[in-house]
N, CA and C atoms as an extended XYZ file, in Angstrom:
378
Properties=species:S:1:pos:R:3:atomname:S:1:resname:S:1:resid:I:1 pbc="F F F"
N       180.374      183.827      144.212 N   MET     1
C       179.858      183.806      142.806 CA  MET     1
C       178.432      184.238      142.846 C   MET     1
N       177.446      183.468      143.643 N   LEU     2
C       176.069      183.676      143.504 CA  LEU     2
C       175.840      185.228      143.938 C   LEU     2
N       176.430      185.708      144.850 N   LYS     3
C       176.200      187.024      145.432 CA  LYS     3
C       176.487      188.168      144.368 C   LYS     3
N       177.515      187.889      143.601 N   ASN     4
C       177.987      188.799      142.590 CA  ASN     4
C       177.067      188.700      141.359 C   ASN     4
N       176.328      187.740      141.208 N   ASN     5
C       175.486      187.595      139.894 CA  ASN     5
C       173.871      187.353      140.382 C   ASN     5
N       173.581      187.936      141.368 N   ILE     6
C       172.242      187.521      141.917 CA  ILE     6
C       171.169      188.090      140.929 C   ILE     6
N       171.412      189.274      140.250 N   TYR     7
C       170.249      189.804      139.372 CA  TYR     7
C       170.416      189.156      137.973 C   TYR     7
N       171.530      188.613      137.532 N   THR     8
C       171.718      187.821      136.354 CA  THR     8
C       170.861      186.561      136.396 C   THR     8
N       171.180      185.858      137.580 N   ILE     9
C       170.481      184.616      138.028 CA  ILE     9
C       168.994      184.840      137.967 C   ILE     9
N       168.553      185.775      138.673 N   THR    10
C       167.188      186.089      138.824 CA  THR    10
C       166.488      186.313      137.462 C   THR    10
N       167.138      187.160      136.462 N   VAL    11
C       166.781      187.464      135.172 CA  VAL    11
C       166.608      186.063      134.388 C   VAL    11
N       167.599      185.235      134.398 N   SER    12
C       167.772      184.002      133.840 CA  SER    12
C       166.726      183.090      134.275 C   SER    12
N       166.228      183.107      135.471 N   LEU    13
C       165.208      182.083      135.880 CA  LEU    13
C       163.859      182.710      135.489 C   LEU    13
N       163.680      183.903      135.477 N   VAL    14
C       162.390      184.549      134.883 CA  VAL    14
C       162.267      183.993      133.285 C   VAL    14
N       163.544      184.246      132.581 N   ILE    15
C       163.328      183.820      131.172 CA  ILE    15
C       163.129      182.443      131.056 C   ILE    15
N       163.736      181.588      131.804 N   LEU    16
C       163.663      180.130      131.718 CA  LEU    16
C       162.200      179.714      132.024 C   LEU    16
N       161.554      180.307      133.108 N   TYR    17
C       160.038      180.120      133.370 CA  TYR    17
C       159.175      180.616      132.274 C   TYR    17
N       159.447      181.775      131.856 N   LEU    18
C       158.467      182.227      130.684 CA  LEU    18
C       158.661      181.450      129.424 C   LEU    18
N       159.743      180.875      129.263 N   SER    19
C       160.124      180.147      127.934 CA  SER    19
C       159.461      178.678      128.080 C   SER    19
N       159.409      178.143      129.228 N   LEU    20
C       158.955      176.800      129.363 CA  LEU    20
C       157.500      176.712      129.899 C   LEU    20
N       156.987      177.871      130.197 N   ALA    21
C       155.408      177.693      130.643 CA  ALA    21
C       154.559      177.513      129.672 C   ALA    21
N       153.429      176.869      129.699 N   THR    22
C       152.497      176.565      128.800 CA  THR    22
C       151.850      177.869      128.432 C   THR    22
N       151.270      178.082      127.280 N   PRO    23
C       150.683      179.353      126.834 CA  PRO    23
C       149.555      179.588      127.807 C   PRO    23
N       148.785      178.691      128.428 N   GLN    24
C       147.644      178.875      129.072 CA  GLN    24
C       147.913      179.532      130.370 C   GLN    24
N       149.221      179.424      130.862 N   THR    25
C       149.588      180.249      132.166 CA  THR    25
C       149.907      181.611      131.871 C   THR    25
N       150.105      182.019      130.684 N   LEU    26
C       150.300      183.282      130.365 CA  LEU    26
C       149.058      183.927      130.056 C   LEU    26
N       148.857      185.199      130.405 N   VAL    27
C       147.682      185.954      130.207 CA  VAL    27
C       147.340      186.289      128.829 C   VAL    27
N       146.015      185.954      128.342 N   LYS    28
C       145.871      186.246      126.924 CA  LYS    28
C       144.793      187.265      126.831 C   LYS    28
N       144.934      188.442      126.271 N   SER    29
C       143.929      189.449      126.110 CA  SER    29
C       143.920      190.091      124.887 C   SER    29
N       143.067      191.012      124.451 N   GLY    30
C       143.137      191.514      123.112 CA  GLY    30
C       144.373      192.395      122.950 C   GLY    30
N       144.964      192.837      124.010 N   PHE    31
C       146.189      193.777      123.876 CA  PHE    31
C       147.377      192.931      123.261 C   PHE    31
N       147.370      191.633      123.656 N   PHE    32
C       148.581      190.858      123.207 CA  PHE    32
C       148.429      190.153      121.894 C   PHE    32
N       147.465      190.527      121.112 N   ASP    33
C       147.315      190.092      119.914 CA  ASP    33
C       148.024      190.591      118.727 C   ASP    33
N       149.172      191.221      119.197 N   ILE    34
C       149.976      191.854      118.237 CA  ILE    34
C       150.891      190.960      117.511 C   ILE    34
N       151.014      191.009      116.096 N   PRO    35
C       151.685      190.054      115.324 CA  PRO    35
C       153.236      190.240      115.852 C   PRO    35
N       153.795      188.932      116.009 N   HIS    36
C       155.229      188.905      116.306 CA  HIS    36
C       155.575      189.539      117.597 C   HIS    36
N       154.750      189.733      118.518 N   LEU    37
C       154.986      190.272      119.834 CA  LEU    37
C       156.052      189.332      120.464 C   LEU    37
N       155.787      188.025      120.284 N   ASP    38
C       157.078      187.244      121.012 CA  ASP    38
C       158.395      187.418      120.432 C   ASP    38
N       158.538      187.978      119.392 N   LYS    39
C       159.919      188.206      118.953 CA  LYS    39
C       160.399      189.531      119.686 C   LYS    39
N       159.575      190.455      119.747 N   LEU    40
C       159.784      191.654      120.609 CA  LEU    40
C       160.152      191.246      122.115 C   LEU    40
N       159.265      190.382      122.519 N   VAL    41
C       159.613      189.908      123.924 CA  VAL    41
C       160.943      189.135      124.008 C   VAL    41
N       161.279      188.208      123.119 N   HIS    42
C       162.550      187.654      123.117 CA  HIS    42
C       163.789      188.678      123.162 C   HIS    42
N       163.593      189.706      122.265 N   PHE    43
C       164.655      190.713      122.121 CA  PHE    43
C       164.697      191.471      123.380 C   PHE    43
N       163.669      191.928      124.028 N   GLY    44
C       163.691      192.620      125.315 CA  GLY    44
C       164.147      191.789      126.418 C   GLY    44
N       163.876      190.563      126.455 N   LEU    45
C       164.252      189.780      127.661 CA  LEU    45
C       165.878      189.557      127.605 C   LEU    45
N       166.388      189.293      126.296 N   TYR    46
C       167.701      189.101      126.094 CA  TYR    46
C       168.629      190.330      126.349 C   TYR    46
N       167.960      191.421      125.933 N   PHE    47
C       168.581      192.856      126.224 CA  PHE    47
C       168.721      192.984      127.550 C   PHE    47
N       167.565      192.704      128.280 N   LEU    48
C       167.593      192.780      129.741 CA  LEU    48
C       168.761      191.972      130.453 C   LEU    48
N       168.695      190.620      129.948 N   LEU    49
C       169.793      189.614      130.373 CA  LEU    49
C       171.187      190.212      130.246 C   LEU    49
N       171.457      190.604      129.092 N   MET    50
C       172.779      191.021      128.560 CA  MET    50
C       173.120      192.359      129.346 C   MET    50
N       172.090      193.200      129.561 N   GLY    51
C       172.361      194.536      130.189 CA  GLY    51
C       172.666      194.310      131.677 C   GLY    51
N       171.876      193.462      132.336 N   THR    52
C       172.124      192.946      133.574 CA  THR    52
C       173.569      192.437      133.859 C   THR    52
N       174.002      191.615      132.995 N   MET    53
C       175.321      190.916      132.957 CA  MET    53
C       176.366      192.055      132.957 C   MET    53
N       176.197      192.986      131.854 N   ILE    54
C       177.171      193.985      131.772 CA  ILE    54
C       177.203      195.005      133.060 C   ILE    54
N       176.110      195.302      133.684 N   LEU    55
C       176.078      196.218      134.898 CA  LEU    55
C       176.739      195.466      136.090 C   LEU    55
N       176.522      194.189      136.143 N   GLU    56
C       177.012      193.467      137.310 CA  GLU    56
C       178.632      193.388      137.097 C   GLU    56
N       179.106      193.357      135.924 N   HIS    57
C       180.462      193.184      135.757 CA  HIS    57
C       181.162      194.283      135.070 C   HIS    57
N       180.482      195.498      135.117 N   ARG    58
C       181.094      196.617      134.505 CA  ARG    58
C       182.569      196.976      134.858 C   ARG    58
N       183.020      196.643      136.182 N   HIS    59
C       184.468      197.160      136.570 CA  HIS    59
C       185.459      196.221      135.954 C   HIS    59
N       184.942      194.790      135.568 N   SER    60
C       185.899      193.880      134.952 CA  SER    60
C       185.805      193.942      133.429 C   SER    60
N       184.920      194.616      132.802 N   LEU    61
C       184.865      194.685      131.307 CA  LEU    61
C       185.896      195.739      130.850 C   LEU    61
N       187.071      195.511      130.902 N   THR    62
C       188.159      196.445      130.514 CA  THR    62
C       188.390      196.536      128.933 C   THR    62
N       187.974      195.581      128.307 N   ASP    63
C       188.070      195.569      126.760 CA  ASP    63
C       187.060      194.869      126.140 C   ASP    63
N       186.837      195.137      124.749 N   THR    64
C       185.597      194.567      124.042 CA  THR    64
C       185.795      193.065      124.045 C   THR    64
N       186.911      192.421      124.069 N   ARG    65
C       186.942      191.064      124.036 CA  ARG    65
C       186.328      190.343      125.154 C   ARG    65
N       186.562      190.820      126.407 N   LYS    66
C       185.825      190.426      127.613 CA  LYS    66
C       184.388      190.424      127.418 C   LYS    66
N       183.901      191.547      126.963 N   LEU    67
C       182.466      191.667      126.594 CA  LEU    67
C       181.835      190.769      125.800 C   LEU    67
N       182.512      190.491      124.743 N   LEU    68
C       182.153      189.536      123.747 CA  LEU    68
C       182.103      188.008      124.205 C   LEU    68
N       183.158      187.752      125.057 N   LEU    69
C       183.235      186.424      125.767 CA  LEU    69
C       181.963      186.213      126.616 C   LEU    69
N       181.614      187.390      127.339 N   ILE    70
C       180.520      187.260      128.334 CA  ILE    70
C       179.169      187.119      127.558 C   ILE    70
N       179.147      187.607      126.397 N   ALA    71
C       177.829      187.583      125.540 CA  ALA    71
C       177.631      186.221      125.158 C   ALA    71
N       178.680      185.355      125.182 N   LEU    72
C       178.251      183.966      124.762 CA  LEU    72
C       177.381      183.290      125.687 C   LEU    72
N       177.473      183.643      126.851 N   ILE    73
C       176.525      183.063      127.867 CA  ILE    73
C       175.000      183.030      127.539 C   ILE    73
N       174.539      184.327      127.521 N   PRO    74
C       173.114      184.375      127.032 CA  PRO    74
C       172.865      183.896      125.664 C   PRO    74
N       173.824      183.932      124.774 N   PHE    75
C       173.511      183.399      123.488 CA  PHE    75
C       173.376      181.917      123.482 C   PHE    75
N       174.182      181.166      124.290 N   PHE    76
C       173.993      179.634      124.393 CA  PHE    76
C       172.830      179.378      125.250 C   PHE    76
N       172.583      180.233      126.262 N   PHE    77
C       171.484      180.049      127.048 CA  PHE    77
C       170.215      180.196      126.256 C   PHE    77
N       170.101      181.042      125.310 N   GLY    78
C       168.938      180.987      124.477 CA  GLY    78
C       168.807      179.857      123.534 C   GLY    78
N       170.049      179.384      123.090 N   ILE    79
C       169.938      178.309      122.275 CA  ILE    79
C       169.372      176.991      122.891 C   ILE    79
N       170.012      176.952      124.215 N   ILE    80
C       169.581      175.689      124.951 CA  ILE    80
C       167.942      175.696      125.278 C   ILE    80
N       167.583      177.000      125.643 N   ILE    81
C       166.115      177.075      125.903 CA  ILE    81
C       165.247      176.803      124.677 C   ILE    81
N       165.628      177.310      123.584 N   GLU    82
C       164.973      176.868      122.289 CA  GLU    82
C       164.906      175.414      121.999 C   GLU    82
N       166.063      174.697      122.310 N   PHE    83
C       166.226      173.263      122.209 CA  PHE    83
C       165.260      172.601      123.242 C   PHE    83
N       165.238      173.188      124.475 N   MET    84
C       164.311      172.671      125.498 CA  MET    84
C       162.918      172.607      125.246 C   MET    84
N       162.527      173.785      124.446 N   GLN    85
C       161.041      174.066      123.988 CA  GLN    85
C       160.696      172.961      123.164 C   GLN    85
N       161.524      172.787      122.197 N   SER    86
C       161.316      171.757      121.125 CA  SER    86
C       161.173      170.324      121.575 C   SER    86
N       162.018      169.994      122.640 N   GLN    87
C       162.078      168.639      123.024 CA  GLN    87
C       161.344      168.234      124.154 C   GLN    87
N       161.087      169.172      125.256 N   PHE    88
C       160.572      168.792      126.431 CA  PHE    88
C       159.230      169.405      126.800 C   PHE    88
N       158.689      170.251      125.951 N   THR    89
C       157.390      170.859      126.016 CA  THR    89
C       156.342      170.388      124.946 C   THR    89
N       155.110      170.390      125.152 N   LYS    90
C       154.074      169.860      124.361 CA  LYS    90
C       153.587      171.185      123.502 C   LYS    90
N       153.385      172.245      124.116 N   ASN    91
C       152.675      173.266      123.545 CA  ASN    91
C       153.557      174.334      123.173 C   ASN    91
N       154.963      174.389      123.320 N   ARG    92
C       155.845      175.177      122.807 CA  ARG    92
C       156.825      174.638      121.701 C   ARG    92
N       157.434      175.378      120.865 N   LYS    93
C       158.208      174.922      119.957 CA  LYS    93
C       159.506      175.855      119.757 C   LYS    93
N       160.632      175.387      119.367 N   GLY    94
C       161.817      176.156      119.315 CA  GLY    94
C       161.828      176.695      117.999 C   GLY    94
N       162.155      178.008      117.796 N   GLU    95
C       162.216      178.538      116.632 CA  GLU    95
C       163.579      179.274      116.281 C   GLU    95
N       163.960      179.219      115.142 N   VAL    96
C       165.181      180.047      114.654 CA  VAL    96
C       164.965      181.557      114.742 C   VAL    96
N       163.961      181.955      114.464 N   LEU    97
C       163.551      183.397      114.600 CA  LEU    97
C       163.657      183.954      115.936 C   LEU    97
N       163.227      183.066      117.025 N   ASP    98
C       163.315      183.374      118.391 CA  ASP    98
C       164.846      183.645      118.663 C   ASP    98
N       165.797      182.700      118.179 N   MET    99
C       167.213      182.768      118.518 CA  MET    99
C       167.749      184.015      117.833 C   MET    99
N       167.255      184.452      116.644 N   ILE   100
C       167.660      185.554      115.991 CA  ILE   100
C       167.280      186.809      116.929 C   ILE   100
N       166.095      186.954      117.360 N   ALA   101
C       165.672      188.019      118.271 CA  ALA   101
C       166.452      187.939      119.458 C   ALA   101
N       166.616      186.826      120.103 N   ASP   102
C       167.485      186.748      121.272 CA  ASP   102
C       168.910      187.430      120.950 C   ASP   102
N       169.553      187.072      119.851 N   THR   103
C       170.765      187.533      119.566 CA  THR   103
C       170.686      189.050      119.386 C   THR   103
N       169.641      189.503      118.655 N   GLY   104
C       169.563      190.972      118.552 CA  GLY   104
C       169.492      191.708      119.644 C   GLY   104
N       168.795      191.301      120.829 N   GLY   105
C       168.700      191.819      122.041 CA  GLY   105
C       170.090      191.981      122.737 C   GLY   105
N       170.917      190.794      122.589 N   ILE   106
C       172.176      190.613      123.091 CA  ILE   106
C       173.130      191.874      122.521 C   ILE   106
N       173.005      191.811      121.093 N   VAL   107
C       173.953      192.762      120.356 CA  VAL   107
C       173.610      194.299      120.718 C   VAL   107
N       172.242      194.510      120.830 N   ALA   108
C       171.875      195.816      121.123 CA  ALA   108
C       172.395      196.292      122.450 C   ALA   108
N       172.305      195.384      123.431 N   ALA   109
C       172.841      195.873      124.763 CA  ALA   109
C       174.315      195.925      124.617 C   ALA   109
N       175.022      195.278      123.834 N   ILE   110
C       176.560      195.424      123.721 CA  ILE   110
C       176.809      196.742      123.115 C   ILE   110
N       176.066      197.111      122.130 N   PHE   111
C       176.263      198.322      121.362 CA  PHE   111
C       176.016      199.557      122.263 C   PHE   111
N       174.882      199.396      122.914 N   LEU   112
C       174.490      200.410      124.018 CA  LEU   112
C       175.667      200.710      125.112 C   LEU   112
N       176.165      199.590      125.611 N   TRP   113
C       177.304      199.579      126.515 CA  TRP   113
C       178.468      200.378      125.871 C   TRP   113
N       178.863      199.863      124.686 N   LEU   114
C       179.978      200.419      123.948 CA  LEU   114
C       179.984      202.009      123.659 C   LEU   114
N       178.584      202.432      123.463 N   PHE   115
C       178.404      203.848      123.385 CA  PHE   115
C       178.500      204.596      124.794 C   PHE   115
N       177.969      203.894      125.734 N   PHE   116
C       178.008      204.680      127.173 CA  PHE   116
C       179.294      204.362      127.908 C   PHE   116
N       180.106      203.323      127.671 N   ARG   117
C       181.205      203.076      128.405 CA  ARG   117
C       182.180      204.266      128.568 C   ARG   117
N       182.453      204.985      127.610 N   PRO   118
C       183.347      206.064      127.844 CA  PRO   118
C       182.787      207.204      128.781 C   PRO   118
N       181.539      207.433      128.859 N   TYR   119
C       180.789      208.268      129.870 CA  TYR   119
C       180.932      207.618      131.219 C   TYR   119
N       180.702      206.286      131.368 N   HIS   120
C       180.863      205.616      132.634 CA  HIS   120
C       182.263      205.755      133.189 C   HIS   120
N       183.178      205.628      132.258 N   SER   121
C       184.716      205.716      132.758 CA  SER   121
C       184.861      207.062      133.299 C   SER   121
N       184.333      208.132      132.711 N   LYS   122
C       184.656      209.553      133.182 CA  LYS   122
C       184.053      209.687      134.624 C   LYS   122
N       182.803      209.075      134.885 N   ASN   123
C       182.225      209.262      136.124 CA  ASN   123
C       182.875      208.506      137.225 C   ASN   123
N       183.504      207.396      136.974 N   GLU   124
C       184.245      206.566      137.807 CA  GLU   124
C       185.481      207.299      138.445 C   GLU   124
N       186.129      208.067      137.432 N   THR   125
C       187.379      208.652      138.008 CA  THR   125
C       187.171      209.912      138.753 C   THR   125
N       185.956      210.509      138.692 N   LYS   126
C       185.683      211.724      139.529 CA  LYS   126
C       185.461      211.309      140.927 C   LYS   126
């Protein structure tokens, strides 16, 4: 199981570290003073996580129902991390908007896969 999901586990651990690290450990410069940049980062990280999960399991995702069931994993992972931020860290707080951005990244990865899946299937049969 670990061997089949090594990239998903790696991305999950990176997200976990970045979500629970104190803001002082993250580099602050003038470039990062963009309003709501953290929401874009949440979107991107969960897009990456869901995309990685899709690519690792692309051969077993034969229908949309399986894809949506797999999407529950990063969805609940994001909720758990937001809860951990609010309960176990002093400098971070869990936000509903972060969960919405996480969900947006997951949904975008699903739509992208649903768009490209027919082309992937054509290449697999050649």
